[in-house]
Z-matrix of the N, CA and C atoms (Angstrom, degrees):
N
C 1 1.388
C 2 1.455 1 113.65
N 3 1.306 2 119.68 1 134.83
C 4 1.499 3 125.42 2 -178.74
C 5 1.472 4 109.20 3 -88.47
N 6 1.277 5 109.56 4 136.89
C 7 1.591 6 113.79 5 172.92
C 8 1.542 7 110.91 6 -91.09
N 9 1.322 8 111.74 7 155.67
C 10 1.510 9 113.53 8 -172.01
C 11 1.499 10 107.81 9 -59.38
N 12 1.262 11 120.32 10 137.93
C 13 1.505 12 126.89 11 178.38
C 14 1.487 13 110.23 12 94.70
N 15 1.370 14 120.12 13 -11.33
C 16 1.499 15 120.84 14 -179.41
C 17 1.515 16 106.96 15 -90.44
N 18 1.300 17 116.71 16 169.90
C 19 1.451 18 120.63 17 178.72
C 20 1.507 19 106.57 18 -153.94
N 21 1.387 20 113.10 19 164.86
C 22 1.479 21 121.30 20 175.05
C 23 1.473 22 108.38 21 -116.86
N 24 1.357 23 115.28 22 129.62
C 25 1.465 24 120.01 23 -177.26
C 26 1.539 25 105.22 24 -83.30
N 27 1.344 26 111.98 25 137.41
C 28 1.493 27 121.41 26 172.90
C 29 1.465 28 108.00 27 -73.75
N 30 1.262 29 119.24 28 148.02
C 31 1.414 30 124.87 29 167.52
C 32 1.452 31 111.83 30 -74.37
N 33 1.262 32 119.53 31 162.78
C 34 1.610 33 122.49 32 175.97
C 35 1.543 34 107.36 33 -55.28
N 36 1.337 35 116.83 34 -50.84
C 37 1.426 36 120.51 35 -174.01
C 38 1.547 37 112.60 36 -58.38
N 39 1.421 38 115.71 37 -39.07
C 40 1.431 39 120.21 38 175.20
C 41 1.469 40 112.16 39 -65.65
N 42 1.253 41 119.08 40 -40.88
C 43 1.550 42 125.01 41 178.61
C 44 1.536 43 107.69 42 -62.65
N 45 1.298 44 117.27 43 -39.81
C 46 1.520 45 121.61 44 -174.80
C 47 1.547 46 106.29 45 -60.35
N 48 1.305 47 119.93 46 -26.05
C 49 1.552 48 121.72 47 -177.84
C 50 1.442 49 114.83 48 -88.42
N 51 1.402 50 117.57 49 -4.17
C 52 1.510 51 120.00 50 -173.66
C 53 1.558 52 104.76 51 -96.88
N 54 1.302 53 116.31 52 128.61
C 55 1.540 54 120.44 53 174.87
C 56 1.487 55 108.21 54 -126.83
N 57 1.293 56 119.19 55 76.97
C 58 1.435 57 122.84 56 178.47
C 59 1.541 58 112.54 57 64.26
N 60 1.316 59 117.39 58 31.49
C 61 1.478 60 125.38 59 -175.37
C 62 1.492 61 115.94 60 73.64
N 63 1.354 62 115.34 61 14.88
C 64 1.395 63 121.57 62 179.84
C 65 1.561 64 111.90 63 -111.64
N 66 1.332 65 111.84 64 140.93
C 67 1.512 66 119.43 65 176.76
C 68 1.406 67 114.44 66 -56.03
N 69 1.360 68 124.04 67 138.28
C 70 1.413 69 128.97 68 -173.68
C 71 1.497 70 112.83 69 -50.87
N 72 1.401 71 120.25 70 -50.59
C 73 1.399 72 115.19 71 -177.83
C 74 1.538 73 117.30 72 -66.91
N 75 1.209 74 120.70 73 -18.91
C 76 1.473 75 128.87 74 169.02
C 77 1.539 76 109.04 75 -71.95
N 78 1.246 77 118.53 76 -41.40
C 79 1.471 78 122.42 77 -178.06
C 80 1.477 79 109.87 78 -72.25
N 81 1.339 80 120.04 79 -39.77
C 82 1.494 81 123.75 80 176.96
C 83 1.539 82 110.36 81 -70.20
N 84 1.272 83 119.71 82 -32.05
C 85 1.515 84 119.79 83 177.15
C 86 1.606 85 108.51 84 -67.63
N 87 1.421 86 112.00 85 -48.00
C 88 1.471 87 114.91 86 172.76
C 89 1.545 88 113.39 87 -53.23
N 90 1.227 89 114.42 88 -47.57
C 91 1.505 90 119.04 89 -176.69
C 92 1.549 91 108.42 90 -58.44
N 93 1.371 92 116.74 91 -47.24
C 94 1.413 93 123.94 92 -178.10
C 95 1.587 94 109.59 93 -61.16
N 96 1.232 95 115.46 94 -47.20
C 97 1.470 96 117.34 95 177.28
C 98 1.433 97 112.35 96 -65.15
N 99 1.262 98 124.11 97 -32.02
C 100 1.545 99 123.94 98 175.18
C 101 1.476 100 104.52 99 -67.98
N 102 1.340 101 120.19 100 -46.33
C 103 1.430 102 124.46 101 -173.61
C 104 1.502 103 107.73 102 -57.86
N 105 1.321 104 119.04 103 -35.59
C 106 1.478 105 122.12 104 -176.09
C 107 1.564 106 111.13 105 -87.81
N 108 1.333 107 117.32 106 0.78
C 109 1.503 108 122.21 107 -177.61
C 110 1.522 109 111.24 108 77.95
N 111 1.311 110 119.28 109 22.97
C 112 1.492 111 124.07 110 178.76
C 113 1.474 112 110.29 111 -90.03
N 114 1.301 113 116.71 112 166.41
C 115 1.500 114 119.09 113 177.01
C 116 1.512 115 109.42 114 -122.89
N 117 1.370 116 115.32 115 133.55
C 118 1.392 117 120.21 116 174.37
C 119 1.623 118 106.75 117 -74.70
N 120 1.285 119 116.43 118 114.03
C 121 1.472 120 118.18 119 -175.19
C 122 1.520 121 114.91 120 -96.45
N 123 1.315 122 121.35 121 -12.61
C 124 1.431 123 121.00 122 176.66
C 125 1.533 124 110.21 123 -175.97
N 126 1.310 125 112.70 124 140.78
C 127 1.390 126 120.79 125 177.28
C 128 1.542 127 103.40 126 -123.88
N 129 1.284 128 121.00 127 -73.25
C 130 1.511 129 122.16 128 178.19
C 131 1.481 130 114.60 129 -98.63
N 132 1.409 131 114.74 130 12.91
C 133 1.473 132 115.54 131 179.96
C 134 1.529 133 103.17 132 -119.06
N 135 1.334 134 112.21 133 167.75
C 136 1.420 135 122.72 134 176.10
C 137 1.480 136 114.29 135 110.72
N 138 1.297 137 116.69 136 -171.90
C 139 1.464 138 121.04 137 179.69
C 140 1.618 139 108.66 138 -103.54
N 141 1.297 140 114.73 139 101.63
C 142 1.516 141 116.87 140 -174.07
C 143 1.533 142 105.01 141 -128.65
N 144 1.333 143 110.63 142 170.64
C 145 1.532 144 117.59 143 -176.57
C 146 1.598 145 103.62 144 -77.12
N 147 1.309 146 111.30 145 160.04
C 148 1.514 147 118.29 146 -175.84
C 149 1.487 148 111.07 147 -60.33
N 150 1.317 149 120.95 148 -36.27
C 151 1.482 150 120.14 149 179.74
C 152 1.565 151 113.04 150 -100.72
N 153 1.382 152 114.84 151 23.89
C 154 1.497 153 118.21 152 178.58
C 155 1.542 154 110.38 153 -64.84
N 156 1.321 155 108.54 154 145.78
C 157 1.516 156 112.79 155 174.26
C 158 1.494 157 113.93 156 -66.74
N 159 1.360 158 119.62 157 -18.28
C 160 1.422 159 121.72 158 175.72
C 161 1.444 160 111.10 159 -51.24
N 162 1.373 161 118.89 160 -43.88
C 163 1.558 162 123.11 161 178.96
C 164 1.489 163 115.71 162 -62.52
N 165 1.297 164 115.09 163 -19.24
C 166 1.476 165 118.65 164 175.03
C 167 1.513 166 115.42 165 -104.19
N 168 1.327 167 114.76 166 11.91
C 169 1.470 168 115.84 167 174.67
C 170 1.570 169 111.33 168 77.23
N 171 1.362 170 112.69 169 17.19
C 172 1.537 171 120.20 170 -175.25
C 173 1.512 172 111.91 171 -113.58
N 174 1.277 173 118.79 172 12.43
C 175 1.557 174 120.85 173 -179.70
C 176 1.473 175 105.45 174 -151.38
N 177 1.349 176 106.74 175 152.78
C 178 1.494 177 118.09 176 179.78
C 179 1.524 178 110.97 177 -147.22
N 180 1.277 179 113.98 178 158.64
C 181 1.529 180 119.94 179 173.64
C 182 1.580 181 106.41 180 -116.47
N 183 1.301 182 114.73 181 138.83
C 184 1.457 183 120.11 182 -173.67
C 185 1.419 184 107.33 183 -129.43
N 186 1.370 185 118.49 184 133.73
C 187 1.418 186 125.06 185 -179.84
C 188 1.497 187 112.62 186 -120.27
N 189 1.334 188 116.62 187 169.03
C 190 1.542 189 120.10 188 -177.69
C 191 1.547 190 107.13 189 146.82
N 192 1.372 191 107.17 190 -162.57
C 193 1.489 192 114.73 191 -178.06
C 194 1.549 193 110.11 192 -66.01
N 195 1.319 194 114.37 193 150.50
C 196 1.521 195 117.73 194 176.69
C 197 1.464 196 111.95 195 -64.62
N 198 1.238 197 123.55 196 -35.41
C 199 1.433 198 127.35 197 178.82
C 200 1.548 199 110.10 198 -61.49
N 201 1.358 200 113.05 199 -45.82
C 202 1.498 201 116.36 200 -173.99
C 203 1.526 202 109.35 201 -80.55
N 204 1.391 203 116.99 202 -25.79
C 205 1.426 204 115.84 203 174.70
C 206 1.503 205 109.54 204 -65.86
N 207 1.313 206 117.98 205 -42.79
C 208 1.521 207 120.66 206 -178.24
C 209 1.612 208 102.05 207 -61.76
N 210 1.252 209 125.43 208 -42.27
C 211 1.456 210 125.36 209 -178.30
C 212 1.516 211 106.84 210 -60.52
N 213 1.278 212 118.86 211 -41.56
C 214 1.489 213 119.60 212 -179.94
C 215 1.444 214 110.92 213 -67.83
N 216 1.397 215 120.36 214 -38.01
C 217 1.413 216 121.77 215 174.42
C 218 1.590 217 114.06 216 -57.74
N 219 1.259 218 114.50 217 -46.36
C 220 1.463 219 122.91 218 173.90
C 221 1.432 220 113.02 219 -51.76
N 222 1.365 221 116.00 220 -49.59
C 223 1.474 222 123.95 221 177.56
C 224 1.429 223 109.68 222 -59.32
N 225 1.413 224 117.14 223 -50.48
C 226 1.405 225 123.37 224 -170.79
C 227 1.513 226 111.87 225 -64.37
N 228 1.308 227 117.92 226 -29.72
C 229 1.511 228 123.34 227 -178.84
C 230 1.561 229 110.09 228 -70.03
N 231 1.385 230 116.06 229 -16.63
C 232 1.473 231 120.15 230 174.65
C 233 1.392 232 114.72 231 -93.47
N 234 1.350 233 120.17 232 7.72
C 235 1.593 234 124.34 233 176.95
C 236 1.423 235 108.56 234 -105.27
N 237 1.267 236 116.32 235 177.01
C 238 1.467 237 127.56 236 174.51
C 239 1.490 238 109.77 237 -80.04
N 240 1.337 239 122.05 238 60.17
C 241 1.351 240 123.18 239 -173.96
C 242 1.562 241 115.51 240 -83.06
N 243 1.292 242 119.56 241 159.97
C 244 1.429 243 119.42 242 166.70
C 245 1.539 244 110.45 243 -96.98
N 246 1.322 245 118.79 244 -51.59
C 247 1.439 246 121.40 245 167.96
C 248 1.474 247 116.97 246 -130.81
N 249 1.270 248 117.02 247 142.83
C 250 1.475 249 123.27 248 166.93
C 251 1.515 250 108.88 249 -129.72
N 252 1.340 251 118.74 250 115.74
C 253 1.436 252 122.89 251 179.74
C 254 1.423 253 116.60 252 -126.60
N 255 1.320 254 121.54 253 126.91
C 256 1.430 255 127.76 254 -179.75
C 257 1.554 256 112.18 255 -146.95
N 258 1.170 257 123.13 256 121.96
C 259 1.472 258 128.32 257 -177.78
C 260 1.495 259 104.34 258 49.76
N 261 1.392 260 121.93 259 -126.21
C 262 1.446 261 123.30 260 -176.09
C 263 1.543 262 112.71 261 -85.91
N 264 1.340 263 119.56 262 5.01
C 265 1.434 264 123.33 263 -173.29
C 266 1.592 265 105.09 264 -95.74
N 267 1.334 266 113.03 265 124.66
C 268 1.510 267 115.53 266 174.29
C 269 1.483 268 108.25 267 -136.60
N 270 1.368 269 117.13 268 120.36
C 271 1.346 270 122.59 269 -179.70
C 272 1.560 271 111.30 270 -121.84
N 273 1.295 272 112.84 271 128.61
C 274 1.537 273 117.60 272 -173.79
C 275 1.494 274 110.34 273 -129.92
N 276 1.312 275 119.74 274 118.21
C 277 1.424 276 126.50 275 174.52
C 278 1.466 277 108.78 276 52.92
N 279 1.428 278 120.98 277 44.01
C 280 1.372 279 124.64 278 170.32
C 281 1.538 280 115.12 279 90.22
N 282 1.425 281 115.04 280 -2.06
C 283 1.458 282 122.34 281 179.42
C 284 1.481 283 113.36 282 -118.71
N 285 1.346 284 116.08 283 137.27
C 286 1.498 285 119.64 284 169.37
C 287 1.472 286 114.12 285 -67.86
N 288 1.235 287 120.20 286 138.30
C 289 1.467 288 129.61 287 175.79
C 290 1.402 289 112.37 288 -127.39
N 291 1.395 290 114.81 289 167.95
C 292 1.489 291 120.17 290 176.56
C 293 1.463 292 109.47 291 -61.41
N 294 1.285 293 121.97 292 142.15
C 295 1.368 294 124.14 293 178.50
C 296 1.555 295 110.21 294 -59.52
N 297 1.401 296 118.15 295 154.94
C 298 1.391 297 121.69 296 174.99
C 299 1.461 298 116.20 297 -113.20
N 300 1.328 299 121.41 298 2.54
C 301 1.398 300 122.93 299 -176.15
C 302 1.492 301 117.66 300 67.95
N 303 1.335 302 117.52 301 177.28
C 304 1.485 303 125.57 302 175.04
C 305 1.448 304 114.11 303 64.03
N 306 1.472 305 118.40 304 27.26
C 307 1.448 306 122.20 305 -179.01
C 308 1.513 307 104.43 306 -140.33
N 309 1.319 308 115.05 307 43.60
C 310 1.576 309 117.41 308 179.82
C 311 1.528 310 109.94 309 -83.47
N 312 1.299 311 117.70 310 -22.56
C 313 1.479 312 116.38 311 -173.09
C 314 1.596 313 110.39 312 -116.11
N 315 1.309 314 116.17 313 8.33
C 316 1.540 315 115.69 314 179.61
C 317 1.580 316 105.26 315 -161.09
N 318 1.369 317 112.28 316 162.98
C 319 1.337 318 124.71 317 175.58
C 320 1.544 319 108.29 318 -101.78
N 321 1.261 320 115.82 319 135.65
C 322 1.533 321 122.68 320 175.28
C 323 1.524 322 103.15 321 -102.23
N 324 1.292 323 119.96 322 127.50
C 325 1.443 324 121.44 323 179.48
C 326 1.589 325 104.38 324 -133.55
N 327 1.264 326 115.38 325 129.41
C 328 1.471 327 118.90 326 173.22
C 329 1.538 328 110.03 327 -143.17
N 330 1.342 329 114.30 328 163.09
C 331 1.442 330 122.36 329 -174.96
C 332 1.525 331 109.20 330 -141.15
């Protein structure tokens, strides 16, 4: 048990996994979006389902040019994603599903 005023030092390996309090997959997706000139439009904001991973900081919407959004989709499909949705493309846990609509102007990415 720690006493008030005491602290535990993190190891270098533990610090290497910290990205501003953000999970590594989320940070990597944001970095890729930035690299492609895209914009993260929402993480915990927006109109999302009650059980959406957005509310747990594990989902984001990304906007930008159509060509670069497609590049992001191709990159995202190579990650350990939960959902990748863009236009009529919907991939969930490594499997293609029927499109769900409402994603014509942005990519939804969650892990």
